[in-house]
N, C-alpha and C positions, 0 to 999 in steps of 0.2 A: 456241814462245812462241806467248803469245797475239797477239793484235792487233786493237785496238780503234777504232772513231771514232766520230764523233754529228754528225748537222744536222739542225737544222732552218732549214725557210723557209718565211713566208707565203706565198709562190705567187703568182699573178696578180691571182686574182678578188676572194682575203677581203684582206676592210681588217685585221683583226689578225691574230694569229696566235694560235691558242688551245691549240696544241700543246706540252708540257711534256718533259724528258727526266731522268734519270741515270744516271753506270755509277761503278762505284766496279772498276779492275780489279784493286786484289787482292783486295778480299772479292767479286772479282765478283761483282756485283748490278745489275742493269739496267734502267730501267723507262721507261716511255714509255705517257703520256697525254695522251690529247683531249680539251677539253673541252666538250660536245656543242652544238651550235646549234640558236642558236630560243631555249636557257634563259640568266636573267641568268646572267653573270657564266662564262660559258665559258676565259677566262683561268687568273679565278682560282681554278675546281675544278681544274683542270687541275697550277698548280701547288699548287694544296693538296692533293690528291692523291700528287703526286708527294717533295715535301717531307715528306709524312705517314711517308710510306714509308719512305723512305729511313732513317729513324728510327729507325719501329719495327723493321724486317727484321734489322737489326744486331745485333737482341735476339732474332729466336726464328729462326734458324736454324740453332743448335749442335744437336746428336746427330746421330740416325741418317736415312739420307732420309727417312725415313717423316714423324719431326719435320718434318723439316725442309719441310717438302710441307707440314704442316700448321701452319707456320708460316708460310709467304705467303700461306695462304688462311684464316686468325685474323686476319694483318695487314691483307687487304683489308677485313674486314666488320670491322673496327675503323674503320680509316677512313670507310669505307663511313656506320658508322653518326655517326662526328664530323660530317662533312662535311652530313649528313642533319640531325641536330639543329642546325646553324653555320646551315643554305639551307632549311630547311621542303619540298625537295623539287624547290626551284624552279632548284636549277644542280647537275648532276652531271657526270664525263666517265666515258668509257673507261679501262682501262686491260690493258696486259702487263708482267706481273713475269717476272724469269728469276736463277735461280741455280745459277753450275752451283760442280758441288761434285765433285772430283776427273774422269770421263770419261763424269758423267749432266748433264744436262741440266733442271732443273727448273722448272714455268712455272705460274702460274698469274693467270688474266685475266678479266675482267669488258667486255662491251660486242664493238667490230669490230678495233680492233687485232688486229693481226698477229704469228703468229712463224713466217719462212719457216726451213730447214732446204739448204742447196745442196751436194751430196754427190753428188762427179764430175759429171757434163751430165746433173742431175735436182734439180730446184726442189720443196720436198715444204715443204705448209703445216701446220705440226706442231697447231696450234686451231683446234675450230672456231671458229664466230661466234655470238655473239648479237646476231642481224635479225634483221627480218623477211623478210628475202631468201633466206637461207638456212631458213630454219627450212621456207618455200615448198618451195624446192629437196631438205630433207628427207623430206617431204609428193609429195616427185614431181611437184610442182607449177609448175615454174621450171628451168627448164633450165640447167647449171651456167655454160657461158656464157654466158648474159645478169645472172648476180651484180654483174657490173659496173657494168651499163649499163641495169638497171633504177630508172624513176623513184624507188623505194620504199627503193631502195639503203642509204640513210642513217638510216633508223628501226631505232632500237638496241633490244632487247629485256631487257637489263637492262645498267646501268654504277655505278658507283660517286655515292652521295649523293640518286634519284630514292626510292627507299623505304626504311622502317627496317630491312629487310632484304636483306642481299645476299646467293645463292647463288656464289662463283665456280666455277672452273671449273681445272680441277690439270690438270697430264698430264707426261709425263718421252719425254729419250732418252736414248739411248748415243750419244755422239761419238766420232769418232775425230781421226785427226791428218788434216788437210786438209777439212775439212769448214769450214764459213761458215754463220755462224747471225745472221740480220737480225732486229729487233726495229722494226715500223713500222705507224706509226698508219695512218687508212685511206687518209689520203693519198696517201701511197705508192702505192695501185695505185691511184686512180683513173684516171690519164690515165699506167698505162704497161701495158703487158700482161706476162704470166707471165713470157715471152718475151726482152723486156726488162727482164727483172727479174734472170733469169738469168742474160743473154748478161752486159752489164753486173757483176753481180756474181761470175758465172765468172773474168772478165777478170784481165791482171794489172795492177800498181799497187798503192800503196799504199788503205788503204779508206779513208781520207777522198778518194780519188780516185774511187775507184768511186761513193762515197756521190755527190758532189757529178755527177760524169756523170748521173746515178740524177734528179738535182732539177733539171738544166740541163733533161733531157729533158722529166723533168717540167712543167717550165714552158712548155716548145718546144710541148709533145702540146695545151697548152692553160693545169694550172695551177691548175683549180678550184677545188683543197681544201689547206691545210698543210703540211706534208709534213714530217715527222722519222722517221729511222734511227736506232736503231744498230744496226754491222757488228763483227763479230766472229770474225776467225781464229781456226781451232783451231788 
């Protein structure tokens, strides 16, 4: 039986929580969004994205796997257009949306939010990130172990609301019993190492207990950003 929990925390150094999330365990829809710092109304943008997506996605996920994946992408494009029309590119949010259909995890995203898979003793990030540091790493200009500490790590190259048109990225994974998925805004990894995330997510306990442990360690390690995660035991 699937077990799910979600937690959002302001952190230590931010004055406002500009993250948002939604999940529907019955429909198996999961969303995290992160308002872009430095722009106006980051909290509004993330809430707008989550609220609009949850209403759209329910009507876009019927049919086969390819149609469901197209539904996720089209929903992100529509919400991007609506937010851009409303705010004129002055407000935006990153987003990760996940739909579980049978044994398949289908996802679409824009920005630097993350989707992790924990299987056995391994932690795998299923998505790439639309950020400056990831572009530098892919071009061989930055070591991977510097992605989370580089001064420009928060510069995103793709997000909802910034431009009239958006090209979300999508992917899928086959799930097995015992897997755990973690949707996370970038603040989850801001003060936690990959080994921290793996050891806590892979530990015993209820999903909420593990999220609370992650959030507490993030705060203890500096709490430099908002922290939002949805943890799903398959």
